MMTF fields as JSON, N, C-alpha, C and O atoms, coordinates in Angstrom:
{
  "mmtfVersion": "1.0.0",
  "mmtfProducer": "UNKNOWN",
  "numBonds": 283,
  "numAtoms": 284,
  "numGroups": 71,
  "numChains": 1,
  "numModels": 1,
  "chainsPerModel": [1],
  "groupsPerChain": [71],
  "chainIdList": ["A"],
  "bondAtomList": [4, 2, 8, 6, 12, 10, 16, 14, 20, 18, 24, 22, 28, 26, 32, 30, 36, 34, 40, 38, 44, 42, 48, 46, 52, 50, 56, 54, 60, 58, 64, 62, 68, 66, 72, 70, 76, 74, 80, 78, 84, 82, 88, 86, 92, 90, 96, 94, 100, 98, 104, 102, 108, 106, 112, 110, 116, 114, 120, 118, 124, 122, 128, 126, 132, 130, 136, 134, 140, 138, 144, 142, 148, 146, 152, 150, 156, 154, 160, 158, 164, 162, 168, 166, 172, 170, 176, 174, 180, 178, 184, 182, 188, 186, 192, 190, 196, 194, 200, 198, 204, 202, 208, 206, 212, 210, 216, 214, 220, 218, 224, 222, 228, 226, 232, 230, 236, 234, 240, 238, 244, 242, 248, 246, 252, 250, 256, 254, 260, 258, 264, 262, 268, 266, 272, 270, 276, 274, 280, 278],
  "bondOrderList": [1, 1, 1, 1, 1, 1, 1, 1, 1, 1, 1, 1, 1, 1, 1, 1, 1, 1, 1, 1, 1, 1, 1, 1, 1, 1, 1, 1, 1, 1, 1, 1, 1, 1, 1, 1, 1, 1, 1, 1, 1, 1, 1, 1, 1, 1, 1, 1, 1, 1, 1, 1, 1, 1, 1, 1, 1, 1, 1, 1, 1, 1, 1, 1, 1, 1, 1, 1, 1, 1],
  "groupList": [{"groupName": "MET", "atomNameList": ["N", "CA", "C", "O"], "elementList": ["N", "C", "C", "O"], "formalChargeList": [0, 0, 0, 0], "bondAtomList": [1, 0, 2, 1, 3, 2], "bondOrderList": [1, 1, 2], "singleLetterCode": "M", "chemCompType": "L-PEPTIDE LINKING"}, {"groupName": "GLN", "atomNameList": ["N", "CA", "C", "O"], "elementList": ["N", "C", "C", "O"], "formalChargeList": [0, 0, 0, 0], "bondAtomList": [1, 0, 2, 1, 3, 2], "bondOrderList": [1, 1, 2], "singleLetterCode": "Q", "chemCompType": "L-PEPTIDE LINKING"}, {"groupName": "LEU", "atomNameList": ["N", "CA", "C", "O"], "elementList": ["N", "C", "C", "O"], "formalChargeList": [0, 0, 0, 0], "bondAtomList": [1, 0, 2, 1, 3, 2], "bondOrderList": [1, 1, 2], "singleLetterCode": "L", "chemCompType": "L-PEPTIDE LINKING"}, {"groupName": "GLY", "atomNameList": ["N", "CA", "C", "O"], "elementList": ["N", "C", "C", "O"], "formalChargeList": [0, 0, 0, 0], "bondAtomList": [1, 0, 2, 1, 3, 2], "bondOrderList": [1, 1, 2], "singleLetterCode": "G", "chemCompType": "PEPTIDE LINKING"}, {"groupName": "ASP", "atomNameList": ["N", "CA", "C", "O"], "elementList": ["N", "C", "C", "O"], "formalChargeList": [0, 0, 0, 0], "bondAtomList": [1, 0, 2, 1, 3, 2], "bondOrderList": [1, 1, 2], "singleLetterCode": "D", "chemCompType": "L-PEPTIDE LINKING"}, {"groupName": "PHE", "atomNameList": ["N", "CA", "C", "O"], "elementList": ["N", "C", "C", "O"], "formalChargeList": [0, 0, 0, 0], "bondAtomList": [1, 0, 2, 1, 3, 2], "bondOrderList": [1, 1, 2], "singleLetterCode": "F", "chemCompType": "L-PEPTIDE LINKING"}, {"groupName": "SER", "atomNameList": ["N", "CA", "C", "O"], "elementList": ["N", "C", "C", "O"], "formalChargeList": [0, 0, 0, 0], "bondAtomList": [1, 0, 2, 1, 3, 2], "bondOrderList": [1, 1, 2], "singleLetterCode": "S", "chemCompType": "L-PEPTIDE LINKING"}, {"groupName": "ALA", "atomNameList": ["N", "CA", "C", "O"], "elementList": ["N", "C", "C", "O"], "formalChargeList": [0, 0, 0, 0], "bondAtomList": [1, 0, 2, 1, 3, 2], "bondOrderList": [1, 1, 2], "singleLetterCode": "A", "chemCompType": "L-PEPTIDE LINKING"}, {"groupName": "ILE", "atomNameList": ["N", "CA", "C", "O"], "elementList": ["N", "C", "C", "O"], "formalChargeList": [0, 0, 0, 0], "bondAtomList": [1, 0, 2, 1, 3, 2], "bondOrderList": [1, 1, 2], "singleLetterCode": "I", "chemCompType": "L-PEPTIDE LINKING"}, {"groupName": "PRO", "atomNameList": ["N", "CA", "C", "O"], "elementList": ["N", "C", "C", "O"], "formalChargeList": [0, 0, 0, 0], "bondAtomList": [1, 0, 2, 1, 3, 2], "bondOrderList": [1, 1, 2], "singleLetterCode": "P", "chemCompType": "L-PEPTIDE LINKING"}, {"groupName": "THR", "atomNameList": ["N", "CA", "C", "O"], "elementList": ["N", "C", "C", "O"], "formalChargeList": [0, 0, 0, 0], "bondAtomList": [1, 0, 2, 1, 3, 2], "bondOrderList": [1, 1, 2], "singleLetterCode": "T", "chemCompType": "L-PEPTIDE LINKING"}, {"groupName": "LYS", "atomNameList": ["N", "CA", "C", "O"], "elementList": ["N", "C", "C", "O"], "formalChargeList": [0, 0, 0, 0], "bondAtomList": [1, 0, 2, 1, 3, 2], "bondOrderList": [1, 1, 2], "singleLetterCode": "K", "chemCompType": "L-PEPTIDE LINKING"}, {"groupName": "HIS", "atomNameList": ["N", "CA", "C", "O"], "elementList": ["N", "C", "C", "O"], "formalChargeList": [0, 0, 0, 0], "bondAtomList": [1, 0, 2, 1, 3, 2], "bondOrderList": [1, 1, 2], "singleLetterCode": "H", "chemCompType": "L-PEPTIDE LINKING"}, {"groupName": "ASN", "atomNameList": ["N", "CA", "C", "O"], "elementList": ["N", "C", "C", "O"], "formalChargeList": [0, 0, 0, 0], "bondAtomList": [1, 0, 2, 1, 3, 2], "bondOrderList": [1, 1, 2], "singleLetterCode": "N", "chemCompType": "L-PEPTIDE LINKING"}, {"groupName": "CYS", "atomNameList": ["N", "CA", "C", "O"], "elementList": ["N", "C", "C", "O"], "formalChargeList": [0, 0, 0, 0], "bondAtomList": [1, 0, 2, 1, 3, 2], "bondOrderList": [1, 1, 2], "singleLetterCode": "C", "chemCompType": "L-PEPTIDE LINKING"}, {"groupName": "VAL", "atomNameList": ["N", "CA", "C", "O"], "elementList": ["N", "C", "C", "O"], "formalChargeList": [0, 0, 0, 0], "bondAtomList": [1, 0, 2, 1, 3, 2], "bondOrderList": [1, 1, 2], "singleLetterCode": "V", "chemCompType": "L-PEPTIDE LINKING"}, {"groupName": "GLU", "atomNameList": ["N", "CA", "C", "O"], "elementList": ["N", "C", "C", "O"], "formalChargeList": [0, 0, 0, 0], "bondAtomList": [1, 0, 2, 1, 3, 2], "bondOrderList": [1, 1, 2], "singleLetterCode": "E", "chemCompType": "L-PEPTIDE LINKING"}, {"groupName": "ARG", "atomNameList": ["N", "CA", "C", "O"], "elementList": ["N", "C", "C", "O"], "formalChargeList": [0, 0, 0, 0], "bondAtomList": [1, 0, 2, 1, 3, 2], "bondOrderList": [1, 1, 2], "singleLetterCode": "R", "chemCompType": "L-PEPTIDE LINKING"}, {"groupName": "TYR", "atomNameList": ["N", "CA", "C", "O"], "elementList": ["N", "C", "C", "O"], "formalChargeList": [0, 0, 0, 0], "bondAtomList": [1, 0, 2, 1, 3, 2], "bondOrderList": [1, 1, 2], "singleLetterCode": "Y", "chemCompType": "L-PEPTIDE LINKING"}],
  "groupTypeList": [0, 1, 2, 3, 4, 5, 6, 2, 7, 8, 5, 9, 3, 10, 11, 12, 11, 13, 14, 4, 8, 7, 7, 15, 11, 15, 8, 15, 16, 16, 7, 3, 3, 11, 15, 10, 4, 2, 5, 3, 13, 3, 1, 17, 18, 4, 16, 6, 8, 13, 3, 7, 8, 8, 6, 13, 3, 11, 15, 12, 4, 16, 15, 8, 11, 10, 8, 11, 6, 14, 2],
  "groupIdList": [1, 2, 3, 4, 5, 6, 7, 8, 9, 10, 11, 12, 13, 14, 15, 16, 17, 18, 19, 20, 21, 22, 23, 24, 25, 26, 27, 28, 29, 30, 31, 32, 33, 34, 35, 36, 37, 38, 39, 40, 41, 42, 43, 44, 45, 46, 47, 48, 49, 50, 51, 52, 53, 54, 55, 56, 57, 58, 59, 60, 61, 62, 63, 64, 65, 66, 67, 68, 69, 70, 71],
  "secStructList": [7, 7, 6, 6, 1, 7, 7, 3, 3, 3, 3, 7, 7, 7, 6, 6, 7, 2, 2, 2, 2, 2, 2, 2, 2, 2, 2, 2, 2, 2, 6, 6, 7, 3, 3, 3, 7, 6, 6, 1, 7, 7, 7, 7, 1, 1, 1, 7, 7, 7, 7, 3, 3, 3, 3, 7, 1, 1, 1, 2, 2, 2, 2, 2, 2, 2, 2, 2, 2, 2, 7],
  "xCoordList": [2.354, 3.388, 2.752, 1.911, 3.152, 2.611, 3.68, 4.879, 3.216, 4.137, 5.029, 4.534, 6.304, 7.227, 7.844, 8.675, 7.45, 8.027, 9.519, 10.273, 9.945, 11.338, 11.898, 11.49, 12.811, 13.49, 14.983, 15.497, 15.68, 17.091, 17.798, 17.23, 19.036, 19.906, 21.294, 21.753, 21.949, 23.315, 24.209, 23.982, 25.207, 26.168, 27.485, 28.059, 27.995, 29.19, 30.454, 31.413, 30.465, 31.633, 32.587, 32.942, 32.983, 33.993, 34.874, 34.454, 36.064, 36.977, 36.426, 35.887, 36.573, 36.231, 34.732, 34.349, 33.886, 32.44, 31.923, 30.717, 32.839, 32.471, 31.559, 30.699, 31.72, 30.889, 29.438, 28.535, 29.191, 27.824, 27.115, 25.961, 27.785, 27.189, 27.151, 26.241, 28.099, 28.103, 26.826, 26.218, 26.423, 25.194, 23.974, 23.066, 23.959, 22.857, 22.777, 21.684, 23.926, 23.961, 23.271, 22.47, 23.569, 22.959, 21.441, 20.712, 20.971, 19.538, 18.835, 17.81, 19.38, 18.755, 18.714, 17.683, 19.818, 19.831, 18.934, 18.358, 18.804, 17.876, 16.432, 15.583, 16.156, 14.815, 14.603, 13.536, 15.624, 15.487, 16.049, 15.896, 16.696, 17.271, 18.679, 19.14, 19.343, 20.668, 21.573, 21.135, 22.841, 23.841, 25.125, 25.647, 25.633, 26.889, 27.685, 27.229, 28.88, 29.595, 28.949, 27.945, 29.492, 28.89, 28.912, 28.243, 29.681, 29.796, 29.139, 29.292, 28.407, 27.689, 28.47, 28.005, 29.645, 30.485, 30.27, 29.911, 30.49, 30.516, 31.759, 32.685, 31.79, 32.97, 33.177, 32.252, 34.398, 34.751, 34.391, 34.451, 34.02, 33.638, 34.613, 34.305, 35.79, 36.823, 37.893, 38.989, 37.563, 38.444, 37.571, 36.354, 38.158, 37.371, 36.64, 37.143, 35.442, 34.62, 34.536, 34.83, 34.125, 33.997, 32.539, 31.926, 31.983, 30.587, 29.662, 30.12, 28.37, 27.413, 26.099, 25.649, 25.499, 24.131, 23.315, 23.632, 22.268, 21.433, 20.012, 19.447, 19.442, 18.104, 17.278, 17.773, 15.994, 15.134, 15.342, 14.681, 16.243, 16.61, 15.915, 16.404, 14.816, 14.038, 14.686, 14.529, 15.402, 16.016, 17.543, 18.218, 18.072, 19.508, 20.345, 21.239, 20.062, 20.875, 20.762, 21.748, 19.587, 19.398, 20.197, 20.774, 20.236, 21.001, 22.494, 23.205, 22.963, 24.38, 24.731, 25.781, 23.869, 24.095, 24.178, 25.027, 23.318, 23.326, 24.592, 25.196, 24.992, 26.218, 27.434, 28.276, 27.527, 28.663, 28.72, 29.807, 27.565, 27.567, 27.975, 28.409, 27.835, 28.185, 29.636, 30.166, 30.275, 31.645, 32.669, 33.867],
  "yCoordList": [20.456, 20.843, 21.651, 22.516, 21.369, 22.055, 22.938, 22.743, 23.898, 24.741, 23.865, 22.965, 24.107, 23.311, 22.156, 21.432, 21.966, 20.881, 21.079, 20.109, 22.327, 22.615, 23.502, 24.654, 22.976, 23.746, 23.604, 22.495, 24.738, 24.713, 25.912, 27.0, 25.704, 26.792, 26.525, 25.383, 27.566, 27.45, 28.291, 29.487, 27.657, 28.318, 28.369, 27.317, 29.567, 29.657, 29.137, 28.778, 29.093, 28.582, 29.683, 30.559, 29.62, 30.526, 29.725, 28.701, 30.18, 29.453, 29.408, 30.389, 28.268, 28.048, 28.118, 28.312, 27.967, 27.913, 26.486, 26.261, 25.538, 24.152, 23.603, 22.772, 24.041, 23.51, 23.942, 23.217, 25.103, 25.537, 24.558, 24.2, 24.133, 23.231, 21.793, 21.043, 21.402, 20.045, 19.783, 18.721, 20.734, 20.58, 20.535, 19.73, 21.391, 21.408, 20.077, 19.549, 19.528, 18.257, 17.159, 16.404, 17.063, 16.023, 16.18, 15.206, 17.382, 17.634, 17.385, 16.704, 17.931, 17.81, 16.353, 15.887, 15.635, 14.242, 13.35, 12.393, 13.641, 12.876, 13.097, 12.224, 14.255, 14.57, 14.118, 14.345, 13.474, 12.963, 13.861, 13.565, 14.954, 15.874, 15.471, 14.368, 16.386, 16.095, 17.302, 18.44, 17.059, 18.119, 17.65, 16.582, 18.452, 18.138, 19.429, 20.505, 19.311, 20.529, 21.093, 20.553, 22.145, 22.792, 21.938, 22.255, 20.854, 19.997, 18.637, 17.739, 18.491, 17.249, 16.197, 15.066, 16.543, 15.584, 15.69, 16.749, 14.586, 14.625, 15.384, 15.556, 15.831, 16.557, 16.36, 16.02, 16.578, 16.479, 17.794, 18.857, 17.71, 18.912, 19.253, 20.058, 18.637, 18.984, 19.867, 20.017, 20.449, 21.368, 22.347, 22.171, 23.368, 24.314, 23.561, 22.569, 24.041, 23.333, 24.1, 25.294, 23.382, 23.932, 24.311, 23.839, 25.157, 25.552, 24.389, 23.292, 24.632, 23.565, 23.85, 24.993, 22.793, 22.84, 22.02, 20.864, 22.624, 21.997, 21.976, 23.026, 20.796, 20.734, 19.613, 18.78, 19.622, 18.527, 17.318, 16.292, 17.442, 16.35, 16.366, 15.746, 17.039, 16.999, 17.759, 17.362, 18.831, 19.638, 19.601, 20.286, 18.812, 18.822, 18.564, 19.347, 17.491, 17.128, 18.171, 18.455, 18.74, 19.767, 21.025, 21.639, 21.408, 22.589, 22.347, 23.234, 21.179, 20.853, 20.898, 21.417, 20.363, 20.39, 21.824, 22.139, 22.688, 24.094, 24.8, 25.558, 24.562, 25.165, 24.72, 25.542, 23.43, 22.921, 23.555, 23.831, 23.791, 24.368, 25.834, 26.362, 26.499, 27.923, 28.15, 29.247, 27.135, 27.316, 26.771, 26.851],
  "zCoordList": [45.953, 46.882, 48.009, 47.765, 49.22, 50.374, 51.008, 50.807, 51.766, 52.509, 53.376, 54.054, 53.365, 54.165, 53.402, 53.95, 52.125, 51.347, 51.121, 51.054, 51.006, 50.745, 51.85, 51.996, 52.606, 53.643, 53.41, 53.266, 53.373, 53.026, 53.64, 53.733, 54.056, 54.485, 53.916, 53.893, 53.463, 52.963, 53.87, 54.052, 54.422, 55.301, 54.548, 54.268, 54.205, 53.389, 54.054, 53.369, 55.358, 56.063, 56.482, 55.694, 57.704, 58.225, 59.16, 59.699, 59.346, 60.229, 61.644, 62.156, 62.246, 63.651, 63.944, 65.098, 62.946, 63.179, 63.001, 62.899, 62.966, 62.744, 63.828, 63.535, 65.069, 66.152, 65.982, 66.401, 65.38, 65.128, 64.196, 64.434, 63.156, 62.177, 62.699, 62.348, 63.511, 64.068, 64.861, 64.727, 65.676, 66.454, 65.534, 65.739, 64.535, 63.572, 62.844, 62.635, 62.453, 61.73, 62.527, 61.976, 63.802, 64.641, 64.66, 64.466, 64.889, 64.988, 63.658, 63.613, 62.579, 61.258, 60.804, 60.32, 60.955, 60.507, 61.356, 60.84, 62.635, 63.483, 63.032, 63.212, 62.449, 61.969, 60.525, 59.955, 59.925, 58.561, 57.487, 56.302, 57.862, 56.894, 56.496, 56.791, 55.824, 55.275, 55.461, 55.293, 55.81, 55.959, 55.281, 55.602, 54.341, 53.653, 53.489, 53.878, 52.907, 52.536, 51.273, 50.808, 50.72, 49.555, 48.3, 47.317, 48.33, 47.153, 47.352, 46.524, 48.45, 48.702, 49.444, 49.586, 49.918, 50.629, 52.132, 52.646, 52.828, 54.281, 54.712, 53.92, 55.934, 56.392, 57.881, 58.618, 58.301, 59.722, 60.395, 59.779, 61.651, 62.374, 63.491, 64.37, 63.453, 64.425, 63.785, 64.324, 62.632, 61.922, 61.141, 61.095, 60.529, 59.736, 58.638, 58.109, 58.298, 57.317, 56.013, 55.948, 54.972, 53.631, 53.387, 52.429, 54.244, 54.114, 54.438, 54.758, 54.353, 54.622, 53.924, 53.843, 53.424, 52.924, 53.899, 54.179, 54.41, 55.426, 54.871, 54.564, 54.744, 54.157, 54.763, 55.522, 54.398, 54.8, 53.876, 54.034, 52.931, 52.048, 50.699, 49.755, 50.585, 49.344, 48.194, 47.039, 48.473, 47.419, 47.481, 46.713, 48.38, 48.652, 47.397, 47.075, 46.703, 45.532, 44.423, 43.743, 44.234, 43.208, 43.534, 42.637, 44.789, 45.213, 45.006, 44.533, 45.351, 45.144, 43.667, 43.29, 42.843, 41.389, 40.889, 40.054, 41.382, 40.976, 41.444, 40.685, 42.668, 43.199, 42.395, 42.035, 42.115, 41.332, 39.956, 39.449, 39.341, 37.995, 37.999, 36.975, 39.157, 39.258, 39.673, 39.494, 40.222, 40.704, 39.754, 40.026]
}
């Protein structure tokens, strides 16, 4: 494993911050990463969001699994 293999950010979600994540989603996905809600689902960005997991894709599914087991 090399430095940079795992990149991840978790955004808990707040009302009316959807535009912040919408821009991030475009950039991250164009670079090959992944952005979902806290449960691994896609979401609309023209309304309040249910948090966001933003990753390079390598640890995304594992993080979602861990979050689901804690909630």
